[in-house]
C-alpha positions in Angstrom: 49.0 118.9 26.8 48.8 119.9 23.2 51.2 122.8 23.1 53.2 122.0 26.2 51.9 124.7 28.5 49.6 124.5 31.5 46.5 126.6 31.0 44.1 127.7 33.7 40.5 127.6 32.5 39.8 131.1 33.8 42.7 132.5 31.7 42.2 130.4 28.6 41.2 132.4 25.5 40.2 129.2 23.6 38.1 126.2 24.5 36.4 123.2 22.9 34.3 120.3 24.0 35.0 116.6 23.3 33.0 113.6 24.7 31.3 115.8 27.3 34.6 117.4 28.6 35.7 121.0 28.1 39.3 121.5 27.1 41.1 124.8 27.4 43.9 126.3 25.2 46.2 129.3 25.3 46.2 129.6 21.5 44.0 129.0 18.5 46.7 126.8 16.9 46.6 124.5 20.0 42.8 124.2 19.9 42.9 123.4 16.2 45.6 120.7 16.7 43.4 119.1 19.4 40.3 119.3 17.2 42.2 117.7 14.3 43.0 114.6 16.4 41.3 114.7 19.8 42.0 111.1 20.6 45.7 111.8 20.6 45.3 114.2 23.5 42.2 113.3 25.4 
């Protein structure tokens, strides 16, 4: 978890792909943190 919350993919306003997987986020800030260092979270 990037921001410490569970996010259901149907409710997630943000998403990104990394190594063929889709990751879902509840806020833009969380998505950007993941994209800055995906290996820390993936």
